[in-house]
N, C-alpha and C positions, 0 to 999 in steps of 0.2 A: 874419040878416039882410042883414048886412053883405056877405057871400058872393055874395047874389043882385044887388047894386047892383053888387060888383065886374062880376060876369059879365055884366051888362047895359050899364055903361058898357065894359069891353073890347069887347062887340058892338059898341059904336055908333063903336068906334075902327075895328072890320074896315070897316064900313061909309064911314067917313072917308077911308079908303086907296081906296075907287072912286069917290069923289066930289074927291077933291085936283084931279086934274086938270082938273075944271070951276070949282071956287073955289078958284083958288092965291092966295090974299091973307094979309098975315100976321097979320091981326085973327083969320081965322079958323083958321089954323093954331096960334097961340098959344093963343085959346080951347079947343082940342081936347087940345093938349098937354098942359095944366093938368086936363083931366077927364080923361082917359088916366092920367095919375100918380096922381090921387084914386081912378081904378076899381084900381088894382093896388096901391094904398096898402092898401085895402080888401079885397081877395082873400089879400093876403099876411098882412094882419093876421087875418083869420077862417081862413086856412088855417092859421095858426100855431097857433091855440086847437087846432083842431080833429086837426091830425097832428105836432103836436111838431115838433122842433128840425131834423132831418132834411130835410120836407118845406119848412120854410120858406127851408132852406137851397139847395133845389133851386128854389125858386119866385123866390127872388131870384137864383139865375144866371140865370136866364129873362129876369126884367126887366132887368139887367143887360146881355142880349145883344142889346136893344131901346134902349136907352138907353148 
């Protein structure tokens, strides 16, 4: 379930990237950044349970690329 939630929140982040030019407020940016971090945490933790340490490291590299 956490995996699905992580993907859902990550998809919302992609939608957010397209809407940033229209809603460029700090409040919105702050709100979505928290949502995205939560999504990636869920994604990373659920993938860790399924794929083991190697995949978890790969996911963490991907996350650190964005942040």
